[in-house]
PDB file of the backbone (N, CA, C, O) and the ligand in Angstrom, with CONECT records:
HET     ZN  A 101       1
ATOM      1  N   MET A   1     143.006 105.448 108.968  1.00  0.00           N
ATOM      2  CA  MET A   1     142.808 106.344 107.632  1.00  0.00           C
ATOM      3  C   MET A   1     141.552 105.629 106.908  1.00  0.00           C
ATOM      4  O   MET A   1     140.491 106.238 106.774  1.00  0.00           O
ATOM      5  N   ASP A   2     141.730 104.285 106.441  1.00  0.00           N
ATOM      6  CA  ASP A   2     140.879 103.620 105.620  1.00  0.00           C
ATOM      7  C   ASP A   2     139.475 103.291 106.351  1.00  0.00           C
ATOM      8  O   ASP A   2     138.358 103.462 105.862  1.00  0.00           O
ATOM      9  N   ALA A   3     139.745 102.841 107.482  1.00  0.00           N
ATOM     10  CA  ALA A   3     138.739 102.613 108.275  1.00  0.00           C
ATOM     11  C   ALA A   3     137.646 103.688 108.562  1.00  0.00           C
ATOM     12  O   ALA A   3     136.441 103.472 108.695  1.00  0.00           O
ATOM     13  N   ASP A   4     138.342 104.978 108.639  1.00  0.00           N
ATOM     14  CA  ASP A   4     137.448 106.156 109.045  1.00  0.00           C
ATOM     15  C   ASP A   4     136.621 106.359 107.605  1.00  0.00           C
ATOM     16  O   ASP A   4     135.397 106.469 107.531  1.00  0.00           O
ATOM     17  N   ARG A   5     137.444 106.381 106.607  1.00  0.00           N
ATOM     18  CA  ARG A   5     136.625 106.634 105.470  1.00  0.00           C
ATOM     19  C   ARG A   5     135.530 105.749 104.972  1.00  0.00           C
ATOM     20  O   ARG A   5     134.610 106.142 104.254  1.00  0.00           O
ATOM     21  N   GLU A   6     135.710 104.374 105.455  1.00  0.00           N
ATOM     22  CA  GLU A   6     134.794 103.287 105.246  1.00  0.00           C
ATOM     23  C   GLU A   6     133.503 103.899 106.127  1.00  0.00           C
ATOM     24  O   GLU A   6     132.390 104.073 105.629  1.00  0.00           O
ATOM     25  N   ASP A   7     133.815 104.170 107.406  1.00  0.00           N
ATOM     26  CA  ASP A   7     132.778 104.348 108.501  1.00  0.00           C
ATOM     27  C   ASP A   7     132.102 105.701 107.835  1.00  0.00           C
ATOM     28  O   ASP A   7     130.879 105.772 107.953  1.00  0.00           O
ATOM     29  N   LEU A   8     132.706 106.676 107.215  1.00  0.00           N
ATOM     30  CA  LEU A   8     132.121 107.777 106.616  1.00  0.00           C
ATOM     31  C   LEU A   8     131.143 107.277 105.611  1.00  0.00           C
ATOM     32  O   LEU A   8     129.979 107.676 105.652  1.00  0.00           O
ATOM     33  N   GLU A   9     131.508 106.506 104.793  1.00  0.00           N
ATOM     34  CA  GLU A   9     130.748 105.986 103.530  1.00  0.00           C
ATOM     35  C   GLU A   9     129.598 105.339 104.066  1.00  0.00           C
ATOM     36  O   GLU A   9     128.510 105.521 103.521  1.00  0.00           O
ATOM     37  N   LYS A  10     129.721 104.483 105.233  1.00  0.00           N
ATOM     38  CA  LYS A  10     128.596 103.704 105.641  1.00  0.00           C
ATOM     39  C   LYS A  10     127.574 104.744 106.174  1.00  0.00           C
ATOM     40  O   LYS A  10     126.362 104.665 105.972  1.00  0.00           O
ATOM     41  N   ILE A  11     128.202 105.747 106.889  1.00  0.00           N
ATOM     42  CA  ILE A  11     127.086 106.852 107.512  1.00  0.00           C
ATOM     43  C   ILE A  11     126.272 107.706 106.621  1.00  0.00           C
ATOM     44  O   ILE A  11     125.092 107.996 106.816  1.00  0.00           O
ATOM     45  N   VAL A  12     127.062 108.112 105.550  1.00  0.00           N
ATOM     46  CA  VAL A  12     126.356 108.502 104.346  1.00  0.00           C
ATOM     47  C   VAL A  12     125.275 107.702 103.800  1.00  0.00           C
ATOM     48  O   VAL A  12     124.118 108.112 103.716  1.00  0.00           O
ATOM     49  N   MET A  13     125.702 106.465 103.401  1.00  0.00           N
ATOM     50  CA  MET A  13     124.702 105.507 102.860  1.00  0.00           C
ATOM     51  C   MET A  13     123.510 105.245 103.505  1.00  0.00           C
ATOM     52  O   MET A  13     122.431 105.222 102.911  1.00  0.00           O
ATOM     53  N   ALA A  14     123.689 104.982 105.076  1.00  0.00           N
ATOM     54  CA  ALA A  14     122.678 104.822 105.786  1.00  0.00           C
ATOM     55  C   ALA A  14     121.753 106.045 105.925  1.00  0.00           C
ATOM     56  O   ALA A  14     120.551 105.878 106.131  1.00  0.00           O
ATOM     57  N   LEU A  15     122.300 107.286 105.814  1.00  0.00           N
ATOM     58  CA  LEU A  15     121.434 108.647 105.820  1.00  0.00           C
ATOM     59  C   LEU A  15     120.647 108.416 104.656  1.00  0.00           C
ATOM     60  O   LEU A  15     119.427 108.330 104.795  1.00  0.00           O
ATOM     61  N   SER A  16     121.240 108.283 103.357  1.00  0.00           N
ATOM     62  CA  SER A  16     120.549 108.234 102.215  1.00  0.00           C
ATOM     63  C   SER A  16     119.477 107.158 102.232  1.00  0.00           C
ATOM     64  O   SER A  16     118.334 107.377 101.833  1.00  0.00           O
ATOM     65  N   LEU A  17     119.883 105.995 102.707  1.00  0.00           N
ATOM     66  CA  LEU A  17     118.953 104.915 102.642  1.00  0.00           C
ATOM     67  C   LEU A  17     117.555 105.195 103.621  1.00  0.00           C
ATOM     68  O   LEU A  17     116.383 104.987 103.309  1.00  0.00           O
ATOM     69  N   THR A  18     118.019 105.658 104.719  1.00  0.00           N
ATOM     70  CA  THR A  18     116.692 106.077 105.666  1.00  0.00           C
ATOM     71  C   THR A  18     115.692 107.027 104.930  1.00  0.00           C
ATOM     72  O   THR A  18     114.469 106.898 104.888  1.00  0.00           O
ATOM     73  N   ARG A  19     116.519 108.092 104.308  1.00  0.00           N
ATOM     74  CA  ARG A  19     115.429 108.998 103.701  1.00  0.00           C
ATOM     75  C   ARG A  19     114.601 108.201 102.408  1.00  0.00           C
ATOM     76  O   ARG A  19     113.412 108.329 102.115  1.00  0.00           O
ATOM     77  N   GLU A  20     115.562 107.400 101.791  1.00  0.00           N
ATOM     78  CA  GLU A  20     114.422 106.755 100.682  1.00  0.00           C
ATOM     79  C   GLU A  20     113.615 105.624 101.277  1.00  0.00           C
ATOM     80  O   GLU A  20     112.611 105.274 100.657  1.00  0.00           O
ATOM     81  N   GLU A  21     113.936 104.996 102.425  1.00  0.00           N
ATOM     82  CA  GLU A  21     113.232 103.886 102.910  1.00  0.00           C
ATOM     83  C   GLU A  21     112.065 104.006 103.813  1.00  0.00           C
ATOM     84  O   GLU A  21     111.292 103.081 104.063  1.00  0.00           O
ATOM     85  N   GLU A  22     111.987 105.271 104.310  1.00  0.00           N
ATOM     86  CA  GLU A  22     110.945 105.755 105.167  1.00  0.00           C
ATOM     87  C   GLU A  22     110.185 106.840 104.717  1.00  0.00           C
ATOM     88  O   GLU A  22     110.734 107.831 104.236  1.00  0.00           O
ATOM     89  N   ILE A  23     108.730 106.724 104.853  1.00  0.00           N
ATOM     90  CA  ILE A  23     108.067 107.865 104.621  1.00  0.00           C
ATOM     91  C   ILE A  23     107.259 108.095 105.789  1.00  0.00           C
ATOM     92  O   ILE A  23     107.151 107.202 106.629  1.00  0.00           O
ATOM     93  N   GLY A  24     106.645 109.270 105.935  1.00  0.00           N
ATOM     94  CA  GLY A  24     105.738 109.758 107.159  1.00  0.00           C
ATOM     95  C   GLY A  24     104.513 109.577 106.781  1.00  0.00           C
ATOM     96  O   GLY A  24     104.243 109.140 105.662  1.00  0.00           O
ATOM     97  N   CYS A  25     103.496 109.935 107.790  1.00  0.00           N
ATOM     98  CA  CYS A  25     101.982 109.723 107.611  1.00  0.00           C
ATOM     99  C   CYS A  25     101.575 110.473 106.475  1.00  0.00           C
ATOM    100  O   CYS A  25     100.697 109.988 105.761  1.00  0.00           O
ATOM    101  N   ASP A  26     102.118 111.680 106.162  1.00  0.00           N
ATOM    102  CA  ASP A  26     101.390 112.397 105.335  1.00  0.00           C
ATOM    103  C   ASP A  26     101.796 111.783 103.936  1.00  0.00           C
ATOM    104  O   ASP A  26     100.906 111.666 103.094  1.00  0.00           O
ATOM    105  N   GLU A  27     102.835 111.461 103.694  1.00  0.00           N
ATOM    106  CA  GLU A  27     103.192 110.850 102.388  1.00  0.00           C
ATOM    107  C   GLU A  27     102.488 109.431 102.111  1.00  0.00           C
ATOM    108  O   GLU A  27     102.116 109.081 100.991  1.00  0.00           O
ATOM    109  N   CYS A  28     102.363 108.706 103.207  1.00  0.00           N
ATOM    110  CA  CYS A  28     101.906 107.553 103.148  1.00  0.00           C
ATOM    111  C   CYS A  28     100.251 107.789 102.735  1.00  0.00           C
ATOM    112  O   CYS A  28      99.695 107.170 101.828  1.00  0.00           O
ATOM    113  N   PHE A  29      99.641 108.746 103.538  1.00  0.00           N
ATOM    114  CA  PHE A  29      98.480 109.076 103.239  1.00  0.00           C
ATOM    115  C   PHE A  29      97.968 109.538 101.669  1.00  0.00           C
ATOM    116  O   PHE A  29      96.881 109.313 101.135  1.00  0.00           O
ATOM    117  N   GLU A  30      98.912 110.115 101.244  1.00  0.00           N
ATOM    118  CA  GLU A  30      98.963 110.674  99.967  1.00  0.00           C
ATOM    119  C   GLU A  30      99.033 109.449  98.718  1.00  0.00           C
ATOM    120  O   GLU A  30      98.499 109.498  97.609  1.00  0.00           O
ATOM    121  N   ARG A  31      99.735 108.538  99.205  1.00  0.00           N
ATOM    122  CA  ARG A  31      99.677 107.157  98.313  1.00  0.00           C
ATOM    123  C   ARG A  31      98.788 106.122  98.509  1.00  0.00           C
ATOM    124  O   ARG A  31      98.572 105.186  97.739  1.00  0.00           O
ATOM    125  N   LEU A  32      98.254 106.353  99.650  1.00  0.00           N
ATOM    126  CA  LEU A  32      97.273 105.183 100.099  1.00  0.00           C
ATOM    127  C   LEU A  32      96.256 104.939  99.330  1.00  0.00           C
ATOM    128  O   LEU A  32      95.842 103.780  99.314  1.00  0.00           O
ATOM    129  N   ASP A  33      95.620 105.914  98.530  1.00  0.00           N
ATOM    130  CA  ASP A  33      94.466 105.323  97.780  1.00  0.00           C
ATOM    131  C   ASP A  33      94.937 104.476  96.426  1.00  0.00           C
ATOM    132  O   ASP A  33      94.299 103.548  95.929  1.00  0.00           O
ATOM    133  N   ARG A  34      96.189 105.005  95.951  1.00  0.00           N
ATOM    134  CA  ARG A  34      96.550 104.358  94.944  1.00  0.00           C
ATOM    135  C   ARG A  34      97.034 102.705  95.329  1.00  0.00           C
ATOM    136  O   ARG A  34      96.867 101.728  94.599  1.00  0.00           O
ATOM    137  N   PHE A  35      97.640 102.724  96.613  1.00  0.00           N
ATOM    138  CA  PHE A  35      98.003 101.506  97.269  1.00  0.00           C
ATOM    139  C   PHE A  35      96.958 100.796  97.225  1.00  0.00           C
ATOM    140  O   PHE A  35      97.054  99.737  96.605  1.00  0.00           O
ATOM    141  N   VAL A  36      95.638 101.143  97.860  1.00  0.00           N
ATOM    142  CA  VAL A  36      94.332 100.393  98.038  1.00  0.00           C
ATOM    143  C   VAL A  36      93.863  99.854  96.661  1.00  0.00           C
ATOM    144  O   VAL A  36      93.509  98.697  96.434  1.00  0.00           O
ATOM    145  N   GLU A  37      93.924 100.980  95.700  1.00  0.00           N
ATOM    146  CA  GLU A  37      93.261 100.427  94.308  1.00  0.00           C
ATOM    147  C   GLU A  37      94.166  99.463  93.866  1.00  0.00           C
ATOM    148  O   GLU A  37      93.582  98.516  93.338  1.00  0.00           O
ATOM    149  N   MET A  38      95.318  99.365  93.888  1.00  0.00           N
ATOM    150  CA  MET A  38      96.194  98.209  93.379  1.00  0.00           C
ATOM    151  C   MET A  38      95.920  97.013  94.101  1.00  0.00           C
ATOM    152  O   MET A  38      95.797  95.982  93.440  1.00  0.00           O
ATOM    153  N   GLU A  39      95.807  96.967  95.298  1.00  0.00           N
ATOM    154  CA  GLU A  39      95.500  95.767  96.039  1.00  0.00           C
ATOM    155  C   GLU A  39      94.095  95.321  95.480  1.00  0.00           C
ATOM    156  O   GLU A  39      93.963  94.180  95.036  1.00  0.00           O
ATOM    157  N   LEU A  40      93.132  96.139  95.498  1.00  0.00           N
ATOM    158  CA  LEU A  40      91.818  95.741  95.077  1.00  0.00           C
ATOM    159  C   LEU A  40      91.660  95.358  93.530  1.00  0.00           C
ATOM    160  O   LEU A  40      90.609  94.885  93.097  1.00  0.00           O
ATOM    161  N   SER A  41      92.663  95.572  92.817  1.00  0.00           N
ATOM    162  CA  SER A  41      92.857  95.048  91.252  1.00  0.00           C
ATOM    163  C   SER A  41      93.713  93.860  91.353  1.00  0.00           C
ATOM    164  O   SER A  41      94.047  93.407  90.259  1.00  0.00           O
ATOM    165  N   GLY A  42      94.118  93.291  92.302  1.00  0.00           N
ATOM    166  CA  GLY A  42      94.728  92.153  92.337  1.00  0.00           C
ATOM    167  C   GLY A  42      96.129  92.540  92.156  1.00  0.00           C
ATOM    168  O   GLY A  42      96.897  91.582  92.071  1.00  0.00           O
ATOM    169  N   LEU A  43      96.565  93.509  92.090  1.00  0.00           N
ATOM    170  CA  LEU A  43      98.094  93.839  91.838  1.00  0.00           C
ATOM    171  C   LEU A  43      98.988  93.595  93.207  1.00  0.00           C
ATOM    172  O   LEU A  43      98.534  93.492  94.347  1.00  0.00           O
ATOM    173  N   ASP A  44     100.225  93.535  92.850  1.00  0.00           N
ATOM    174  CA  ASP A  44     101.038  93.535  94.180  1.00  0.00           C
ATOM    175  C   ASP A  44     101.332  94.895  94.716  1.00  0.00           C
ATOM    176  O   ASP A  44     102.413  95.430  94.470  1.00  0.00           O
ATOM    177  N   ALA A  45     100.414  95.479  95.439  1.00  0.00           N
ATOM    178  CA  ALA A  45     100.670  96.725  95.844  1.00  0.00           C
ATOM    179  C   ALA A  45     101.904  96.873  96.703  1.00  0.00           C
ATOM    180  O   ALA A  45     102.650  97.824  96.468  1.00  0.00           O
ATOM    181  N   ALA A  46     102.212  95.979  97.734  1.00  0.00           N
ATOM    182  CA  ALA A  46     103.171  95.743  98.455  1.00  0.00           C
ATOM    183  C   ALA A  46     104.721  96.045  97.641  1.00  0.00           C
ATOM    184  O   ALA A  46     105.627  96.795  98.005  1.00  0.00           O
ATOM    185  N   ALA A  47     104.650  95.282  96.583  1.00  0.00           N
ATOM    186  CA  ALA A  47     105.905  95.186  95.947  1.00  0.00           C
ATOM    187  C   ALA A  47     106.275  96.605  95.085  1.00  0.00           C
ATOM    188  O   ALA A  47     107.377  97.135  94.941  1.00  0.00           O
ATOM    189  N   ALA A  48     105.024  97.001  94.596  1.00  0.00           N
ATOM    190  CA  ALA A  48     104.986  98.026  93.718  1.00  0.00           C
ATOM    191  C   ALA A  48     105.343  99.329  94.678  1.00  0.00           C
ATOM    192  O   ALA A  48     106.100 100.185  94.219  1.00  0.00           O
ATOM    193  N   MET A  49     104.807  99.477  95.991  1.00  0.00           N
ATOM    194  CA  MET A  49     105.046 100.574  96.780  1.00  0.00           C
ATOM    195  C   MET A  49     105.569 100.102  98.121  1.00  0.00           C
ATOM    196  O   MET A  49     104.805 100.126  99.087  1.00  0.00           O
ATOM    197  N   PRO A  50     106.734  99.701  98.242  1.00  0.00           N
ATOM    198  CA  PRO A  50     107.132  99.105  99.499  1.00  0.00           C
ATOM    199  C   PRO A  50     107.272 100.274 100.608  1.00  0.00           C
ATOM    200  O   PRO A  50     107.193  99.960 101.796  1.00  0.00           O
ATOM    201  N   LEU A  51     107.450 101.442 100.279  1.00  0.00           N
ATOM    202  CA  LEU A  51     107.328 102.498 101.153  1.00  0.00           C
ATOM    203  C   LEU A  51     106.066 102.573 102.029  1.00  0.00           C
ATOM    204  O   LEU A  51     106.115 102.804 103.237  1.00  0.00           O
ATOM    205  N   VAL A  52     104.941 102.365 101.344  1.00  0.00           N
ATOM    206  CA  VAL A  52     103.749 102.659 101.908  1.00  0.00           C
ATOM    207  C   VAL A  52     103.522 101.255 102.864  1.00  0.00           C
ATOM    208  O   VAL A  52     103.208 101.278 104.054  1.00  0.00           O
ATOM    209  N   GLU A  53     103.738 100.147 102.120  1.00  0.00           N
ATOM    210  CA  GLU A  53     103.746  98.846 102.919  1.00  0.00           C
ATOM    211  C   GLU A  53     104.518  98.940 104.195  1.00  0.00           C
ATOM    212  O   GLU A  53     104.066  98.561 105.276  1.00  0.00           O
ATOM    213  N   ASP A  54     105.696  99.460 104.022  1.00  0.00           N
ATOM    214  CA  ASP A  54     106.710  99.618 105.205  1.00  0.00           C
ATOM    215  C   ASP A  54     106.165 100.445 106.454  1.00  0.00           C
ATOM    216  O   ASP A  54     106.312 100.165 107.644  1.00  0.00           O
ATOM    217  N   HIS A  55     105.490 101.550 105.883  1.00  0.00           N
ATOM    218  CA  HIS A  55     104.762 102.346 106.954  1.00  0.00           C
ATOM    219  C   HIS A  55     103.802 101.943 107.452  1.00  0.00           C
ATOM    220  O   HIS A  55     103.595 102.181 108.642  1.00  0.00           O
ATOM    221  N   LEU A  56     102.789 101.102 106.586  1.00  0.00           N
ATOM    222  CA  LEU A  56     101.708 100.539 107.214  1.00  0.00           C
ATOM    223  C   LEU A  56     101.906  99.617 108.359  1.00  0.00           C
ATOM    224  O   LEU A  56     101.175  99.540 109.347  1.00  0.00           O
ATOM    225  N   ARG A  57     102.908  98.970 108.131  1.00  0.00           N
ATOM    226  CA  ARG A  57     103.323  97.922 109.029  1.00  0.00           C
ATOM    227  C   ARG A  57     103.672  98.520 110.396  1.00  0.00           C
ATOM    228  O   ARG A  57     103.202  98.009 111.413  1.00  0.00           O
ATOM    229  N   LYS A  58     104.595  99.739 110.462  1.00  0.00           N
ATOM    230  CA  LYS A  58     104.858 100.265 111.527  1.00  0.00           C
ATOM    231  C   LYS A  58     103.810 101.131 112.246  1.00  0.00           C
ATOM    232  O   LYS A  58     103.793 101.133 113.477  1.00  0.00           O
ATOM    233  N   CYS A  59     102.959 101.848 111.558  1.00  0.00           N
ATOM    234  CA  CYS A  59     102.224 102.755 111.943  1.00  0.00           C
ATOM    235  C   CYS A  59     100.520 102.416 112.089  1.00  0.00           C
ATOM    236  O   CYS A  59      99.746 102.486 111.134  1.00  0.00           O
ATOM    237  N   GLY A  60     100.229 102.140 113.110  1.00  0.00           N
ATOM    238  CA  GLY A  60      98.828 101.847 113.334  1.00  0.00           C
ATOM    239  C   GLY A  60      97.750 102.654 113.114  1.00  0.00           C
ATOM    240  O   GLY A  60      96.621 102.164 113.113  1.00  0.00           O
ATOM    241  N   ASP A  61      97.935 103.868 112.918  1.00  0.00           N
ATOM    242  CA  ASP A  61      97.037 105.039 112.539  1.00  0.00           C
ATOM    243  C   ASP A  61      96.682 104.653 111.208  1.00  0.00           C
ATOM    244  O   ASP A  61      95.541 104.439 110.799  1.00  0.00           O
ATOM    245  N   CYS A  62      98.026 104.561 110.399  1.00  0.00           N
ATOM    246  CA  CYS A  62      97.691 104.744 108.926  1.00  0.00           C
ATOM    247  C   CYS A  62      97.107 103.230 108.527  1.00  0.00           C
ATOM    248  O   CYS A  62      96.377 103.085 107.546  1.00  0.00           O
ATOM    249  N   ARG A  63      97.444 102.282 109.259  1.00  0.00           N
ATOM    250  CA  ARG A  63      96.973 100.921 109.125  1.00  0.00           C
ATOM    251  C   ARG A  63      95.567 100.910 109.299  1.00  0.00           C
ATOM    252  O   ARG A  63      94.973 100.023 108.685  1.00  0.00           O
ATOM    253  N   GLU A  64      94.909 101.671 109.978  1.00  0.00           N
ATOM    254  CA  GLU A  64      93.420 101.915 110.369  1.00  0.00           C
ATOM    255  C   GLU A  64      92.864 102.522 109.279  1.00  0.00           C
ATOM    256  O   GLU A  64      91.802 102.139 108.789  1.00  0.00           O
ATOM    257  N   GLU A  65      93.686 103.704 108.747  1.00  0.00           N
ATOM    258  CA  GLU A  65      93.288 104.423 107.474  1.00  0.00           C
ATOM    259  C   GLU A  65      93.088 103.567 106.250  1.00  0.00           C
ATOM    260  O   GLU A  65      92.180 103.670 105.425  1.00  0.00           O
ATOM    261  N   PHE A  66      94.105 102.687 106.268  1.00  0.00           N
ATOM    262  CA  PHE A  66      94.090 101.600 105.238  1.00  0.00           C
ATOM    263  C   PHE A  66      93.030 100.897 105.135  1.00  0.00           C
ATOM    264  O   PHE A  66      92.429 100.810 104.064  1.00  0.00           O
ATOM    265  N   GLY A  67      92.615 100.254 106.300  1.00  0.00           N
ATOM    266  CA  GLY A  67      91.551  99.404 106.537  1.00  0.00           C
ATOM    267  C   GLY A  67      90.221 100.053 106.000  1.00  0.00           C
ATOM    268  O   GLY A  67      89.479  99.530 105.169  1.00  0.00           O
ATOM    269  N   ALA A  68      90.034 101.285 106.610  1.00  0.00           N
ATOM    270  CA  ALA A  68      88.780 102.023 106.250  1.00  0.00           C
ATOM    271  C   ALA A  68      88.614 102.367 104.729  1.00  0.00           C
ATOM    272  O   ALA A  68      87.516 102.280 104.178  1.00  0.00           O
ATOM    273  N   LEU A  69      89.862 102.799 104.012  1.00  0.00           N
ATOM    274  CA  LEU A  69      89.838 103.025 102.712  1.00  0.00           C
ATOM    275  C   LEU A  69      89.595 101.924 101.899  1.00  0.00           C
ATOM    276  O   LEU A  69      88.878 102.098 100.913  1.00  0.00           O
ATOM    277  N   LEU A  70      90.131 100.647 102.162  1.00  0.00           N
ATOM    278  CA  LEU A  70      90.013  99.490 101.630  1.00  0.00           C
ATOM    279  C   LEU A  70      88.338  99.015 101.641  1.00  0.00           C
ATOM    280  O   LEU A  70      87.713  98.647 100.646  1.00  0.00           O
ATOM    281  N   GLU A  71      87.908  99.105 102.761  1.00  0.00           N
ATOM    282  CA  GLU A  71      86.576  98.642 103.009  1.00  0.00           C
ATOM    283  C   GLU A  71      85.649  99.738 102.036  1.00  0.00           C
ATOM    284  O   GLU A  71      84.716  99.234 101.411  1.00  0.00           O
ATOM    285  N   ALA A  72      85.848 100.986 101.919  1.00  0.00           N
ATOM    286  CA  ALA A  72      85.232 102.181 101.425  1.00  0.00           C
ATOM    287  C   ALA A  72      85.276 101.898 100.034  1.00  0.00           C
ATOM    288  O   ALA A  72      84.217 102.084  99.435  1.00  0.00           O
ATOM    289  N   LEU A  73      86.438 101.413  99.250  1.00  0.00           N
ATOM    290  CA  LEU A  73      86.627 101.244  97.925  1.00  0.00           C
ATOM    291  C   LEU A  73      86.087  99.977  97.610  1.00  0.00           C
ATOM    292  O   LEU A  73      85.661  99.811  96.467  1.00  0.00           O
ATOM    293  N   LYS A  74      86.032  99.043  98.440  1.00  0.00           N
ATOM    294  CA  LYS A  74      85.477  97.735  97.921  1.00  0.00           C
ATOM    295  C   LYS A  74      83.964  97.680  97.687  1.00  0.00           C
ATOM    296  O   LYS A  74      83.405  96.744  97.116  1.00  0.00           O
ATOM    297  N   GLU A  75      83.298  98.861  98.222  1.00  0.00           N
ATOM    298  CA  GLU A  75      81.869  99.124  97.769  1.00  0.00           C
ATOM    299  C   GLU A  75      81.937  99.679  96.464  1.00  0.00           C
ATOM    300  O   GLU A  75      80.836 100.032  96.041  1.00  0.00           O
ATOM    301  N   GLY A  76      83.001  99.883  95.616  1.00  0.00           N
ATOM    302  CA  GLY A  76      82.933 100.271  94.437  1.00  0.00           C
ATOM    303  C   GLY A  76      82.974 101.766  94.243  1.00  0.00           C
ATOM    304  O   GLY A  76      83.053 102.232  93.106  1.00  0.00           O
ATOM    305  N   GLY A  77      82.925 102.512  95.286  1.00  0.00           N
ATOM    306  CA  GLY A  77      83.058 104.028  95.166  1.00  0.00           C
ATOM    307  C   GLY A  77      81.518 104.455  94.821  1.00  0.00           C
ATOM    308  O   GLY A  77      81.205 105.613  94.547  1.00  0.00           O
ATOM    309  N   ARG A  78      80.710 103.497  94.865  1.00  0.00           N
ATOM    310  CA  ARG A  78      79.274 104.050  94.386  1.00  0.00           C
ATOM    311  C   ARG A  78      78.449 104.351  95.496  1.00  0.00           C
ATOM    312  O   ARG A  78      77.458 105.069  95.362  1.00  0.00           O
ATOM    313  N   GLY A  79      78.815 103.805  96.700  1.00  0.00           N
ATOM    314  CA  GLY A  79      78.162 103.797  97.929  1.00  0.00           C
ATOM    315  C   GLY A  79      78.334 105.266  98.487  1.00  0.00           C
ATOM    316  O   GLY A  79      79.158 105.988  97.925  1.00  0.00           O
ATOM    317  N   PRO A  80      77.535 105.802  99.665  1.00  0.00           N
ATOM    318  CA  PRO A  80      77.722 106.763 100.354  1.00  0.00           C
ATOM    319  C   PRO A  80      79.095 106.955 100.679  1.00  0.00           C
ATOM    320  O   PRO A  80      79.760 107.936 100.343  1.00  0.00           O
ATOM    321  N   VAL A  81      79.549 105.852 101.435  1.00  0.00           N
ATOM    322  CA  VAL A  81      81.079 105.858 101.836  1.00  0.00           C
ATOM    323  C   VAL A  81      82.080 106.348 100.836  1.00  0.00           C
ATOM    324  O   VAL A  81      82.905 107.242 101.023  1.00  0.00           O
ATOM    325  N   GLY A  82      81.889 105.615  99.710  1.00  0.00           N
ATOM    326  CA  GLY A  82      82.843 105.961  98.599  1.00  0.00           C
ATOM    327  C   GLY A  82      82.754 107.364  98.075  1.00  0.00           C
ATOM    328  O   GLY A  82      83.787 107.993  97.845  1.00  0.00           O
ATOM    329  N   ARG A  83      81.551 107.890  97.874  1.00  0.00           N
ATOM    330  CA  ARG A  83      81.451 109.414  97.607  1.00  0.00           C
ATOM    331  C   ARG A  83      82.084 110.172  98.595  1.00  0.00           C
ATOM    332  O   ARG A  83      82.990 110.930  98.249  1.00  0.00           O
ATOM    333  N   LEU A  84      81.698 110.078  99.975  1.00  0.00           N
ATOM    334  CA  LEU A  84      82.397 110.559 100.839  1.00  0.00           C
ATOM    335  C   LEU A  84      83.812 110.634 100.780  1.00  0.00           C
ATOM    336  O   LEU A  84      84.411 111.645 101.146  1.00  0.00           O
ATOM    337  N   TRP A  85      84.346 109.685 100.368  1.00  0.00           N
ATOM    338  CA  TRP A  85      85.877 109.378 100.465  1.00  0.00           C
ATOM    339  C   TRP A  85      86.391 110.250  99.161  1.00  0.00           C
ATOM    340  O   TRP A  85      87.408 110.942  99.210  1.00  0.00           O
ATOM    341  N   SER A  86      85.609 110.136  98.061  1.00  0.00           N
ATOM    342  CA  SER A  86      86.083 111.003  97.082  1.00  0.00           C
ATOM    343  C   SER A  86      86.063 112.454  97.057  1.00  0.00           C
ATOM    344  O   SER A  86      86.821 113.184  96.417  1.00  0.00           O
ATOM    345  N   ARG A  87      85.041 112.815  97.883  1.00  0.00           N
ATOM    346  CA  ARG A  87      85.036 114.137  98.330  1.00  0.00           C
ATOM    347  C   ARG A  87      86.095 114.690  99.225  1.00  0.00           C
ATOM    348  O   ARG A  87      86.530 115.840  99.167  1.00  0.00           O
ATOM    349  N   LEU A  88      86.494 113.694 100.115  1.00  0.00           N
ATOM    350  CA  LEU A  88      87.353 114.070 101.270  1.00  0.00           C
ATOM    351  C   LEU A  88      88.750 114.210 100.350  1.00  0.00           C
ATOM    352  O   LEU A  88      89.523 115.166 100.424  1.00  0.00           O
ATOM    353  N   ARG A  89      88.919 112.955  99.395  1.00  0.00           N
ATOM    354  CA  ARG A  89      90.172 113.252  98.866  1.00  0.00           C
ATOM    355  C   ARG A  89      90.404 114.409  97.864  1.00  0.00           C
ATOM    356  O   ARG A  89      91.559 114.720  97.576  1.00  0.00           O
ATOM    357  N   ARG A  90      89.453 114.993  97.377  1.00  0.00           N
ATOM    358  CA  ARG A  90      89.541 116.022  96.493  1.00  0.00           C
ATOM    359  C   ARG A  90      89.734 117.320  97.468  1.00  0.00           C
ATOM    360  O   ARG A  90      90.504 118.188  97.057  1.00  0.00           O
ATOM    361  N   SER A  91      89.178 117.492  98.566  1.00  0.00           N
ATOM    362  CA  SER A  91      89.410 118.600  99.559  1.00  0.00           C
ATOM    363  C   SER A  91      90.828 118.488 100.054  1.00  0.00           C
ATOM    364  O   SER A  91      91.527 119.500 100.116  1.00  0.00           O
ATOM    365  N   LEU A  92      91.290 117.291 100.413  1.00  0.00           N
ATOM    366  CA  LEU A  92      92.742 117.145 100.813  1.00  0.00           C
ATOM    367  C   LEU A  92      93.594 117.366  99.905  1.00  0.00           C
ATOM    368  O   LEU A  92      94.711 117.689 100.308  1.00  0.00           O
ATOM    369  N   GLY A  93      93.381 117.275  98.432  1.00  0.00           N
ATOM    370  CA  GLY A  93      94.117 117.359  97.254  1.00  0.00           C
ATOM    371  C   GLY A  93      94.315 118.874  97.113  1.00  0.00           C
ATOM    372  O   GLY A  93      95.404 119.378  96.836  1.00  0.00           O
ATOM    373  N   ALA A  94      93.194 119.559  97.322  1.00  0.00           N
ATOM    374  CA  ALA A  94      93.129 120.975  96.914  1.00  0.00           C
ATOM    375  C   ALA A  94      93.817 121.934  98.156  1.00  0.00           C
ATOM    376  O   ALA A  94      94.252 123.083  98.070  1.00  0.00           O
ATOM    377  N   GLY A  95      93.749 121.050  99.311  1.00  0.00           N
ATOM    378  CA  GLY A  95      94.499 121.832 100.245  1.00  0.00           C
ATOM    379  C   GLY A  95      95.909 121.796 100.460  1.00  0.00           C
ATOM    380  O   GLY A  95      96.424 122.531 101.303  1.00  0.00           O
TER     381      GLY A  95
HETATM  382 ZN    ZN A 101     101.435 106.701 109.685  1.00  0.00          ZN2+
END
């Protein structure tokens, strides 16, 4: 009886943890620009947004996106790439 209840609690806990500890590509992409901005500001982006960090470690696609965004924002957002990104982000936000 006790063991069953313990198991059930473990399962419930595991389910809620999984939901909180993993994000998908969409969610990762939504937070990616803030993540990169923090990184570029010298803040600990990985500590502030562990879910994004976690997803980037697991997902090659998003890691590539992260690298591209990092490069784009390093330009200061003033170059053509930066302008392209802000336009892309606006259109994505509107969608
Ligand atoms: Zn992803």
